[in-house]
C-alpha positions as CSV (number, residue, x, y, z in Angstrom):
1,M,-57.4,43.0,-16.7
2,L,-57.0,41.8,-20.4
3,A,-59.9,44.8,-22.1
4,L,-57.7,47.7,-19.5
5,I,-54.4,46.4,-20.9
6,Q,-55.8,46.5,-24.5
7,R,-57.5,49.8,-24.0
8,N,-54.4,51.6,-23.0
9,I,-52.2,49.5,-25.4
10,K,-54.9,51.2,-28.1
11,L,-55.0,55.1,-26.4
12,F,-50.8,54.8,-26.7
13,F,-50.5,54.2,-30.3
14,R,-53.7,56.2,-31.7
15,D,-51.8,59.3,-30.0
16,K,-49.2,59.0,-33.7
17,M,-47.0,62.0,-32.1
18,T,-45.7,59.6,-28.9
19,V,-45.3,56.9,-31.1
20,F,-43.2,58.7,-33.9
21,F,-41.1,60.3,-30.6
22,S,-41.0,56.8,-29.1
23,F,-39.2,55.6,-32.0
24,L,-37.5,59.1,-32.7
25,S,-34.8,58.7,-30.1
26,S,-33.5,55.0,-31.3
27,F,-33.1,56.6,-35.3
28,I,-31.1,59.9,-33.4
29,L,-28.8,58.0,-31.7
30,I,-28.2,55.4,-34.2
31,G,-26.9,58.2,-36.7
32,L,-25.1,60.1,-34.2
33,Y,-23.0,56.4,-34.0
34,F,-22.6,56.4,-37.5
35,V,-21.5,60.4,-37.7
36,F,-19.5,60.8,-34.6
37,L,-18.9,57.7,-32.6
38,E,-17.5,54.6,-35.7
39,G,-13.9,54.2,-35.4
40,T,-13.7,55.8,-31.9
41,L,-12.8,52.6,-29.9
42,S,-8.9,52.4,-30.2
43,V,-7.2,51.0,-33.0
44,E,-5.0,48.1,-30.3
45,V,-8.3,46.2,-30.4
46,A,-8.6,45.8,-34.4
47,D,-6.2,43.4,-34.8
48,F,-8.8,41.0,-33.0
49,I,-11.6,42.1,-34.1
50,D,-13.6,45.0,-35.9
51,P,-14.2,47.4,-33.6
52,D,-16.9,49.2,-35.2
53,L,-19.2,46.2,-35.2
54,M,-18.7,46.3,-31.0
55,M,-19.4,49.7,-30.7
56,F,-22.5,48.9,-33.0
57,N,-23.2,46.6,-30.7
58,W,-22.4,48.2,-27.5
59,L,-24.6,50.9,-28.6
60,I,-27.9,48.7,-29.3
61,A,-27.4,47.5,-25.6
62,G,-27.3,50.8,-24.9
63,I,-30.7,52.4,-26.5
64,L,-32.0,49.0,-25.3
65,A,-31.9,50.1,-21.7
66,I,-33.2,53.6,-22.7
67,N,-36.1,52.4,-24.3
68,S,-37.1,50.6,-20.9
69,I,-37.0,54.0,-19.1
70,S,-38.3,56.5,-21.3
71,T,-41.2,54.0,-23.1
72,T,-42.3,52.8,-19.7
73,L,-42.7,56.6,-18.3
74,T,-44.1,57.6,-21.5
75,A,-47.0,54.7,-21.5
76,F,-47.6,55.9,-18.0
77,G,-49.0,59.3,-19.4
78,I,-51.8,57.5,-20.0
79,K,-52.2,56.8,-16.2
80,V,-51.8,60.7,-15.6
81,K,-54.5,62.0,-18.1
82,D,-56.7,59.6,-17.0
83,D,-55.7,61.1,-13.0
84,E,-56.6,64.3,-14.6
85,K,-59.8,63.6,-16.4
86,D,-61.2,61.5,-13.0
87,I,-61.3,58.7,-15.3
88,S,-59.6,56.5,-12.9
89,K,-62.4,57.0,-10.0
90,D,-64.8,56.0,-12.5
91,F,-62.9,52.8,-12.9
92,H,-63.4,52.5,-9.4
93,S,-67.1,52.8,-8.8
94,T,-66.9,49.9,-11.3
95,P,-67.0,46.3,-10.4
96,I,-63.3,46.4,-11.6
97,S,-60.6,46.1,-8.7
98,K,-57.9,49.0,-7.7
99,A,-55.7,45.3,-9.0
100,Q,-56.7,45.0,-12.2
101,V,-56.5,48.8,-13.0
102,V,-52.8,49.0,-11.7
103,G,-52.1,46.3,-13.8
104,G,-54.0,47.8,-16.5
105,Y,-51.6,50.4,-16.5
106,I,-48.5,48.3,-15.8
107,G,-49.5,45.6,-17.9
108,A,-49.9,48.1,-21.1
109,A,-46.5,49.7,-20.1
110,I,-44.5,46.5,-20.6
111,A,-46.0,45.5,-23.6
112,I,-45.8,48.6,-25.2
113,S,-41.8,48.7,-23.9
114,L,-41.2,45.3,-25.4
115,F,-42.7,46.3,-28.9
116,V,-40.4,49.4,-29.1
117,S,-37.1,47.8,-27.3
118,V,-37.4,44.6,-30.2
119,F,-38.3,47.0,-33.3
120,T,-35.2,48.4,-32.1
121,L,-33.4,44.8,-31.7
122,L,-34.0,43.7,-34.8
123,L,-33.6,47.4,-36.6
124,G,-30.5,46.6,-35.0
125,E,-29.3,43.6,-36.4
126,I,-30.8,44.8,-40.0
127,I,-28.3,47.3,-39.5
128,I,-25.5,45.0,-38.4
129,Y,-26.2,42.3,-41.3
130,F,-25.8,45.2,-43.7
131,Q,-23.5,47.2,-42.8
132,Y,-21.0,44.2,-41.0
133,G,-22.0,41.1,-42.6
134,T,-23.2,39.1,-39.9
135,I,-26.0,38.5,-37.7
136,M,-26.6,37.1,-34.4
137,D,-27.3,33.9,-33.3
138,F,-30.8,32.4,-32.1
139,V,-29.3,31.2,-29.1
140,T,-27.8,34.5,-28.0
141,F,-31.5,36.4,-29.8
142,L,-33.4,34.2,-26.8
143,Q,-30.6,35.3,-24.3
144,V,-31.2,39.2,-25.7
145,L,-35.0,39.4,-25.2
146,L,-35.1,37.3,-21.6
147,L,-32.7,40.3,-20.5
148,I,-35.3,43.0,-22.0
149,L,-37.9,41.8,-20.6
150,I,-36.2,41.3,-17.1
151,T,-34.9,45.2,-17.7
152,V,-38.7,46.1,-18.7
153,F,-40.1,44.3,-16.0
154,S,-37.4,46.3,-13.4
155,N,-37.9,50.4,-15.2
156,S,-41.8,49.9,-15.4
157,A,-41.6,49.1,-11.8
158,L,-40.0,52.3,-11.0
159,M,-41.2,54.3,-13.8
160,Y,-44.7,53.6,-12.1
161,L,-43.4,54.5,-8.8
162,I,-42.6,57.7,-10.0
163,I,-45.9,57.9,-11.5
164,L,-47.8,57.8,-8.4
165,F,-46.2,61.4,-6.4
166,I,-47.0,63.0,-10.2
167,D,-50.7,65.0,-10.0
168,S,-50.5,66.9,-13.1
169,S,-49.3,67.2,-17.0
170,G,-47.0,70.0,-15.6
171,A,-45.5,67.6,-13.5
172,Y,-45.6,65.2,-16.0
173,S,-43.3,66.8,-18.7
174,V,-40.9,68.1,-15.9
175,I,-40.2,64.8,-14.8
176,S,-40.2,63.2,-18.4
177,S,-37.9,65.8,-19.6
178,L,-35.5,65.2,-17.0
179,V,-35.1,61.0,-16.7
180,G,-34.9,61.6,-20.5
181,S,-32.1,63.6,-20.4
182,L,-30.5,61.1,-17.3
183,S,-31.2,57.5,-18.5
184,G,-28.5,57.7,-21.6
185,F,-26.0,58.9,-18.9
186,I,-27.0,56.3,-16.7
187,A,-27.3,53.6,-19.4
188,G,-23.7,54.8,-20.5
189,V,-24.6,55.8,-23.9
190,Y,-23.9,59.7,-24.1
191,I,-20.7,59.2,-22.2
192,P,-19.2,55.6,-21.8
193,V,-18.6,54.3,-17.6
194,G,-15.6,54.2,-18.0
195,V,-14.7,57.9,-18.7
196,L,-16.7,59.0,-15.7
197,P,-15.1,60.1,-12.8
198,E,-14.6,56.8,-10.2
199,W,-17.0,58.0,-7.9
200,V,-19.4,58.5,-10.0
201,V,-19.2,55.4,-11.7
202,S,-19.6,54.3,-8.1
203,I,-23.0,55.4,-7.2
204,I,-24.5,54.7,-10.7
205,K,-23.5,51.1,-10.9
206,F,-26.0,50.1,-8.3
207,V,-28.4,51.8,-10.5
208,P,-30.9,49.2,-12.2
209,S,-30.5,50.5,-15.2
210,T,-26.6,50.3,-15.4
211,Q,-27.1,47.0,-14.2
212,A,-29.3,45.9,-17.2
213,A,-27.6,48.2,-19.5
214,S,-23.9,45.9,-18.6
215,L,-26.5,42.7,-19.0
216,L,-27.4,43.6,-22.3
217,R,-24.0,44.7,-23.7
218,K,-22.3,41.2,-22.2
219,A,-24.8,39.5,-24.4
220,L,-25.0,41.7,-27.7
221,M,-20.6,42.0,-27.7
222,R,-19.8,38.1,-26.6
223,N,-19.1,37.3,-30.1
224,E,-16.5,40.3,-30.4
225,F,-15.0,39.5,-26.8
226,Q,-14.1,35.6,-27.7
227,K,-12.8,36.8,-30.9
228,M,-10.6,39.1,-28.4
229,S,-9.1,35.6,-26.4
230,A,-5.6,35.8,-28.3
231,A,-5.4,40.0,-26.7
232,P,-3.6,41.0,-23.4
233,D,-6.2,40.0,-20.2
234,A,-5.4,43.5,-19.3
235,L,-6.8,45.1,-23.1
236,I,-9.9,42.9,-22.4
237,L,-10.8,43.8,-19.4
238,E,-10.0,47.6,-19.9
239,V,-12.2,47.9,-22.6
240,K,-15.3,46.2,-20.5
241,E,-14.5,48.5,-17.9
242,T,-14.2,51.4,-20.3
243,L,-17.6,50.5,-22.0
244,G,-19.7,49.2,-19.2
245,V,-19.8,45.8,-19.9
246,I,-18.6,44.7,-16.4
247,F,-18.2,46.9,-12.8
248,T,-16.1,46.2,-9.9
249,W,-17.7,44.3,-6.7
250,G,-15.3,44.0,-3.5
251,D,-12.1,42.5,-4.7
252,G,-13.8,41.7,-8.0
253,Y,-16.2,41.9,-10.9
254,M,-20.0,41.7,-10.2
255,T,-21.3,38.1,-12.4
256,T,-23.7,38.1,-14.7
257,T,-26.4,35.8,-11.9
258,Q,-25.2,38.5,-9.6
259,S,-26.5,41.7,-12.3
260,I,-29.5,39.7,-13.3
261,L,-30.7,39.2,-9.8
262,Y,-30.0,42.3,-8.6
263,V,-32.1,43.7,-11.8
264,L,-35.3,41.4,-10.7
265,L,-35.2,42.1,-6.6
266,S,-35.2,45.7,-7.4
267,G,-38.0,46.0,-9.4
268,V,-39.7,43.6,-6.6
269,V,-39.1,46.5,-4.2
270,F,-40.0,48.8,-6.4
271,Y,-43.3,47.4,-7.0
272,L,-44.0,46.8,-3.3
273,L,-43.1,50.4,-2.6
274,A,-46.1,51.0,-5.1
275,V,-48.4,48.6,-3.4
276,W,-47.4,50.1,0.0
277,K,-48.2,53.9,-1.7
278,L,-51.3,52.6,-3.0
279,S,-52.4,51.2,0.3
280,K,-51.1,54.6,2.2
281,E,-53.3,56.6,0.3
282,D,-56.5,53.8,0.7
283,S,-55.9,54.6,4.6
284,D,-55.8,57.9,4.5
285,N,-58.8,58.3,2.1
């Protein structure tokens, strides 16, 4: 299986345009932030923190959530090409088990997404250091890495399940465009979650990627919210709700532990559904 993972990773990075566009969205969103979004956070919080630093961390968290969706789906494009060229059938005619073939695609997608996400995180920290004169502490860095891994795991499971229903490059291109457009809204990057209608928020908060973005924001924006401890509680809650850092759950708010479990369990469910789909295909054949 390791050889298949290496093969799929090499195929991904061999396509220079695919690699370029995988990183391009991060650069575009960061550029748009400095052109349009910097300085947009309410001046009420400026008495306690640097609002621009808070918003930039908010943006990086959202980009990480988007990357975990887009890069895994892009990586699974290798499977679509293999299916079209009947390479997948060649795999099944060898001693390699079907589980190993599946693991080769999923393992490569996770590795590629982790690479792009960590690159984005490091790029963001470099910009923060030179632009705002601060840098993330090591413990927070490790926490963010763990959250990235959880996020990539969940989204790779969902993207793989989607890929199983695609049988042509044309359909793959359409799905990629659709997912790419929706991911920015789901992650609350194009429009802050709190600005959306309540009925929309009540739906997207059940999307694992939305919860993952919330977890990443909690970690990346923790220092800014700690500095706001002297601010009115109502103001802190308003900022957190508007920026999609927290979501209501019953009479309270979903805790970090609940969000982590939700994202992890959703990934497990998606993988089980993918296994069921593959098993059903085998029985039909």
